[in-house]
C-alpha positions, 0 to 999 in steps of 0.5 A: 809849554810854560817855559815857551810861554815865559821866553816868548813873553820875555822876547817880547818885553826885550823887543818892547824896551828895544823899541821904546828906546830907538823911539826916545825923542831926542832933541837936536844936537843931543847925542844919539844911540851911536854917540859917547856918553855926555858928562850928564848922563854919567853924573845921573847914571851914577846917582841911578846906580847909588840909589838903586842899588845895583853894582852896573848899569848903562845909559840904556839900562830900562829903570824898571824891566832891567834894573828892578826900580820902582816909583819910590827908588825913582822919586828918590833918584829925582830928589838926589837929582835936584839937589844936584846944582849942575844937573837939570831937574827931573820929575817922575813923569819925565822918569816914566816917559823916559826909563833910560838915562839916555832918554831922560838926560835928552828930555830934560836938557832944557831945565837947566838950574841956571836961572836959579842963579841969577840975581833977577830970579833970587830978587823974585824968589826972597823972603818978604817980612811977615805981615802979621804975628802967629797965634801962640800958644795961649791963644791956641789952649784958650781957643781949645777951651772955648771950643770944648766948652761950647761943644759941651755947652750943646750937648747939655743943652740937648740933653736937658731938651730930651730929659724935659721932653721925656718927662712930659712925653711919659705924662701921657695918659694914654697909648694916643696922647704918648704918640701925639707928644712924641711926634710934636717933641721930635718935630720941634726939635728938628725945626729948631735944629734945622733953623739954629745954623741959619740964625746963628750964621746971621748972628755971629758973621752977617754976610761974608766978605773976602777977608783973612784971620788967624786960627784961634783967634776970636774971629776964628771960634765964631768961623768954626761954630757956624761951619760946624752948625751949617754942615751938622744940620739935621736937614742934610741928613734926612733928605739925603745930603749924607748919604755916600752915593749921588742924591740931591734935593731942591731942598738944598738949594734952598738952605743954601739960599737962606744962608746967603748964597746966589744959587740960579733955578734948576742947580742939582748939588750932590755934594756932601760937603756944603760951602760955608761961606756962602754969601761968596758963592755964586751959582748960575742956573741949571749947574750940576756939581756931582758928589764929593765935590769940594767948594768951601769958598775958604782955605786955610793957608799957613796959620790964616783962614781965608774966604774968597768967592767962587762963581760957577756959571750958567749949565756948568759942570763940576765932576765927581770929587772935584775941588774948587779953591777960592778966587777961581771960577767957570764961565757959562757951559763949562765943564771940570772933570772927575778928580780934577781941580781949580786953583786960585786965579784960574778961570774955565772960559765959557763953553770949555772942558778942563780937567786934572790937577791942576785943571788944563783944557781937554777936548772931552765931554762929561755931560753925557745925559740929555734934558727932560722938559718940567724938572721945575715943577718936579722939584717943586713937588719933589721938596714939598713931599720930602718936607711932608715925609720928614715932619708928617711921617718920618720923625713923628713915627720914629719918635713915636716908636721910640717913646713906646719902646722906652715905655714898654720895654722896662729894661730900657725904661729903667735907664731913664728912670733909675733907682738910686744905686742901680749901677752897682747891682748886677741887674742893670749890667745884664740888661745893658749887656742884653741891649746892647747885644741886641742893637749890635745884633739887629744891625747885623742882620737888618743890614745884610737883610734889606741890603740884600732883598730890597733892593733887588726888588726895587731894582726890576723896576728900572731899566738901563741905559734909559734916560729918567726925570730927575726928581720923578719916581724912577729917581725916588727908586734910585735913591733907595737902592743906592741908600739901602745898598751902601751900608758902612757898617758891612763895608767895615766888617766885611772889607779886607776878608775874603767874605767881602766878595760875598757880602758885594754879591749878596748886594748885586755885583757881577764879580765873574770867576773870583779869584780869592786872595783875601784882600780883593776890596777894602773897606770903603767900596761905594757905588749908585747901582750895584746890579750894573757892575762887572769886575772881571777875574783877578782883579783887587781893589786897595780901597776907596773905590767909588763906582759912577754908574749914574749920570745926570743932568740938571733934569735927568739922570741914566744909569749905566753898567760899569765894566772893570777889567780883569786881572787888574788892580785899583789903588786908593780913592779911584772915582770909576766913571761907567764912560772908562777907557781902561781895559784888562791887566791894568794897574790904577795908582792911588787918586788916578783919574780914569781916562774917559777918552782915547783908545782902551788901556790894556797891560799898563799902569796909569798914574796922575791927574790927567792920567799917563802911562807907567809899568803894569808891575815891576819886578821887585813886586812879583817876587812876593807872589806864592806858588799857588799851593803855598797861597791856599794854604796862606789863605785859609790861614789868612781866613781864621785870622780875619774871623777873629778880627771881625769879631773884635769889630763886633765886641768893640761896637758892643762894648762901645754901646755898653759903655754908653748905656753905663754913661747914660745910667750915671747921667739919669742916676745924677738927676735924681740924687744930684742938681740936675743942672750939674748933672747936665753939665757935667754929662756934657763935658764927659759924653766927647771926652769919653767917646775919645778915650773909649776908642782910644784906649781900645784901639791900642789895646786891641793892636798892642804889637802895632803901637810903634809901627815899623816900615814894612815891605811884605806879602799880603800873605805875611802875618804881619799884614793880617795884622795891620789890616785888623789896625785899620778895621778896629779904628773907627774915624766918624768920631774925629769929625766933631773934632775937626779945627779944634785942638783936641784933635791934636790930643787925639793923635797923640793918644794914637801914636802921632808925633805932632809939634806945637799948635797942628791947625787940623781941618780934616786931616786923615792918617791910616798909620798914626806911628809912622808920621811925624809933624812939626810946629804951626802946620796946617792941614785942610779938609780932606787932606790925607797922610798914607803910610802904605800902599798895597799893590797886588800881592804886595805891602808896603809901609814907611814913615812920613815926615812933615817939617814946620809951618807946612800947609796942605791944601784941601784935598792934598795927599801925602804918600809913604816915605815922603820928607817935606821941609819947612815952609812948604806949600802943597796945592789943593787936590795935589799927590805927593808921590812916594818917596819924594823929599820936598825942600824948604820953602817950596811950593808943590802942585800937581798930581803926581806933585812937582815943584812950582816955585821956590822961596819961603811964601808968606804972602801966598798968591791966595792973599794976593788974589783976595786983596786984589778981589777987596780993592776991585 
């Protein structure tokens, strides 16, 4: 019976290929099926045969089904074609839409490269003389020293406040006085830290204007310090502005207005990364900005920081994970879809909806929730209630409990009031080890208990598909569910193992009948309501899945069930809305936009933003699948390996906490034996260095075989892949954020194995496989940029080198996949996705998802600079 089904499927696949070839669009005047091959077709065929590595192929051979090619192979084919001046240019999207040489040649026949040879074109692309000199190594080093000194001074000041405050609290004569003093101190510290960014911004910057200045300069140091303080405000954490899911608060609007932003009434900002150049931001009334949207009002380009305006009209909508570059704007009632971007100079007219990267017009309506009156009154009471809860309940309670713990627990009290020479006694290390074990164990037990019980009880108060007022009672319930069920520690612990499915079921996921692979979900799966999520049997998720099962307007919200089809595979960084039109047996490539209109897609792959169809899988990946018996045996071995990895994960957290306790004890001992000022300065200098060194050393010790990664292509049941999963799990990247925009980040990258040239400006770069990456001199990486040296598709794992040339700019949110080579003086535009295997020639500018070349020539004077100069002259 199985052989009959296989024959039937083979016949259907052959019929589908024949239909595709016959239906391939051929422009007038080109060859048809019966004509002889043309010279371009034969040239393209010769390149194809050489790249794919087959002995024989015809112009009607299907790239994927018959020749066994995949996206990486075809990206290299496109790069080879672009190097031929006698052939038209081809993109990966052209290849997927026309998967035979005959169809491809017909589709790209109108893109002749002859235009590149005309004098007018060469004159247009001629490089211009630089208007500025790059900052040299001297300024680079001085900037790093200054930034490190400012970080150390901030930490030392915090320690001084803590030391003096503890002396004041410990002088209390009774329990009531202790609680009162702890509450006063806690509230005072939080108030000062909340107001400090506002004061520093107005003192150092004044009003932000449209301008540009070189990185590593004095102007940049002021910019960096203000940016760091603005985004590190503890008030954002307390009101939910830094949570992993969609939460908003009117306090965020007040904070941005105090920083100079023009925010209209009724604006709902769910984004976690707040704007920096706030005076350049205008947001009209009743606008909604969803979570993980990036509107910074600045960007780094070619070694310069460029600030520019962003204007959002009234009743606008900015989708999840959208990026809006400087110089872009949206009119009244305009919408920008999820996983979309507006580049410099793009304007969405009033009432129109755009989506994609870069955004283009569409008829999709992303507003699916209605209006409920009374939102402004509710916002006032909600904001006031949050402030009362923070300064009357939360902060005093936490401060008092902490003070009581240090007062009543001898082991903790000895940390703050040590006896001379305590570091040489075994009793101290016994107590420190016990404290750190209890802390890690409490995080594990309490995290599991809270995630599995409290959200389940609270969910009984919310009905799906019902519109509730924003800032009302049900909104508070929704916030509590999302914050308690999105536990980053648990996701990192159980992700990439067989046990993640049990954890997700514990928090409320409906996973149907699980087909266990040992890697069903990655470490960064997040959601808004876990009880309204259904994932079909046999589906795998790489990492970074965000399930958007809550929809918002500026006055209301609604929870709906999100369904992910069976036997599917979801790549990295997928944002999955409830309106999805994706069914069973689909592949969603990394950073693909999930379609919310048109027919339900089934049995296909989807790539890009907006998404277009690609093959569901290729023959090469099918070869890595194992039989059921072998898979079961290998899965048991993988589970044993993953248990050891999870134990190492907990052990490293314990060791880091223990090392910080020892270091704190040394500092406290210094207060008693040394000059207190000297102890403060030394601790401020060494706390950040100690964190970096501990994690860098432990990562290299735990994964010694992966210090120098090599390209791999193997099954997920191969022992190498299990070691690679351990390499992911032991990495803790939260401490990277403190180093963004500083030369210290480059020191860290080198410690972790990245080959980096001189003076890299890193404003938030992420790398998963560090020793597979090479970066040239004077490169610029913006916020949320990523270099991903691997992919995991169904049961196959692949990794390859990434090579970035000198003076390359990666725009905000840009991603570069594995196997990519980027030449010198290249610009990758915001939110663009460079496909695996691509080769970007020197001096090019690439844009889109998937990225394609949009212009040539060395971009010394960028379009961004021209736009900002126009704004200044206007």
